[in-house]
C-alpha positions in Angstrom: 102.0 115.1 109.9 98.7 116.2 108.6 95.8 114.6 110.4 92.3 113.9 109.0 89.5 112.0 110.8 90.7 108.5 110.0 94.0 109.1 108.1 97.2 110.9 108.5 99.4 112.2 105.7 103.2 112.3 106.1 106.2 112.9 104.0 107.3 110.0 101.8 110.6 108.4 102.7 113.3 106.4 100.8 112.2 103.4 102.9 108.8 103.5 101.2 110.2 102.8 97.8 109.8 98.9 98.0 106.1 99.4 98.8 105.7 101.8 95.8 107.4 99.3 93.5 105.1 96.5 94.7 102.0 98.7 94.3 102.9 100.0 90.9 103.7 96.6 89.6 100.3 95.3 90.4 98.2 95.6 87.2 95.0 96.0 89.1 96.4 99.1 90.9 98.2 100.5 87.9 95.1 100.2 85.8 93.7 103.4 87.4 96.9 105.4 87.2 98.5 107.2 84.3 101.5 104.8 84.3 101.1 101.8 82.2 104.4 99.9 82.3 105.9 97.9 85.2 108.4 99.8 87.2 111.8 98.7 88.5 113.2 99.6 91.9 116.0 101.5 90.2 113.5 103.6 88.2 111.6 104.4 91.4 114.8 105.4 93.2 115.7 107.8 90.4 112.2 109.2 90.5 112.5 109.7 94.3 115.8 111.5 94.0 114.4 113.9 91.4 111.3 114.5 93.5 113.4 115.8 96.4 114.5 118.8 94.4 111.1 119.8 92.8 109.1 122.7 94.1 106.0 122.1 92.2 105.0 118.7 93.6 103.9 117.6 97.1 103.5 113.9 97.6 102.5 112.5 100.9 102.0 109.0 102.3 98.5 108.0 103.4 98.5 106.1 106.7 95.6 104.6 108.6 95.6 103.5 112.2 95.8 99.8 112.9 95.8 99.2 116.7 98.6 101.3 118.2 100.5 101.9 114.9 100.0 103.5 111.5 100.0 101.5 108.3 101.1 103.1 104.9 98.3 102.2 102.5 98.7 104.8 99.6 100.0 108.1 98.4 98.3 111.4 97.6 99.9 114.4 95.8 99.5 117.9 94.5 101.3 118.0 91.2 102.3 120.8 88.8 101.6 123.4 91.5 101.3 126.7 89.8 102.1 129.1 92.7 101.3 132.2 90.7 97.8 131.1 89.7 97.2 129.0 92.9 96.3 125.8 91.0 97.4 122.2 91.4 96.5 118.8 90.0 95.5 116.1 92.5 96.6 112.5 92.3 95.9 109.6 94.7 96.5 105.9 94.9 95.4 103.5 97.6 98.1 100.9 96.7 97.2 98.3 99.3 94.0 96.7 97.9 93.0 95.5 101.3 92.1 99.1 102.1 90.0 99.8 99.0 86.3 100.7 99.5 86.7 101.7 103.1 86.5 105.5 102.7 90.2 106.1 103.3 90.7 107.7 99.8 87.8 110.1 100.4 89.2 111.1 103.8 92.7 111.5 102.3 91.4 113.7 99.5 89.4 115.9 102.0 92.5 116.2 104.2 94.8 117.1 101.3 92.3 119.7 100.1 92.1 121.3 103.5 95.9 121.5 103.4 95.9 122.9 99.9 93.4 125.6 100.5 94.1 126.7 104.1 97.8 126.1 104.4 99.2 126.4 100.9 96.8 129.1 99.8 95.7 127.4 96.6 92.4 128.5 95.0 91.7 125.6 92.6 92.5 121.9 92.6 91.9 119.8 89.5 92.2 116.2 88.4 91.6 113.7 85.7 90.0 110.3 86.1 88.9 107.6 83.8 85.4 106.7 82.6 85.9 103.1 83.8 86.6 104.3 87.4 83.2 105.2 89.0 84.6 104.6 92.5 87.1 107.4 92.0 84.4 109.7 90.5 82.1 109.1 93.6 85.0 109.8 95.9 85.8 113.1 94.2 82.1 114.2 94.1 81.7 113.4 97.8 84.3 116.0 98.7 82.9 118.6 96.3 84.7 118.2 92.9 82.6 119.1 89.9 82.8 117.4 86.5 84.1 120.0 84.1 84.6 118.1 80.9 85.4 115.0 79.0 88.4 114.3 76.8 86.7 111.7 74.6 88.6 108.5 73.9 91.8 110.1 75.2 93.1 107.0 77.0 94.0 103.6 75.5 93.8 100.9 78.1 93.0 97.2 78.0 92.8 97.2 74.2 90.3 100.0 73.8 89.8 103.7 74.1 88.2 105.4 77.1 87.1 108.9 78.0 89.2 111.0 80.5 87.0 113.0 82.8 88.2 116.3 84.1 87.0 117.6 87.5 87.8 120.6 89.6 87.1 122.2 92.9 87.5 125.8 94.1 88.4 126.9 97.6 85.0 128.6 98.0 83.2 125.4 97.0 85.2 123.4 99.5 84.3 125.9 102.2 80.6 126.0 101.3 80.5 122.2 101.2 81.7 121.9 104.8 85.3 120.9 104.0 86.7 123.9 105.8 
């Protein structure tokens, strides 16, 4: 387990698959992700099996405390980890909409960055977000990500084109911002 202030991150398990399928088949959740088609349980099971053998992805469950137990509310991952250049791409989903806008995403990102920089030895974490997702942009800026560029009209969603915003953070910026 990796503990943050209000969250803990743990390895994802096969038993989590039904929850993933429920989240990823919710159009409101999926709207903010790169996936755009509904997902079957069989597809998610195949994905999980392939994930187990990859060395360039680390995906963890986000859990929050509810009374005496922990509730799985989303996932966070470092993708396409480039071990030579010490760079990874961050992805996050709070799949349980009852936990949106409560700060858990920000705390999960901060916790994952601490792990990425101080345990895995990464130097840079980058991500992409969409112009229609200001909530995500605020989350990333709160933990120290800087806007690095815009891929104009690179995403087609909801019948129109949207900009894709690229953001990044370096280990030294995270340390200077109090994340370390």
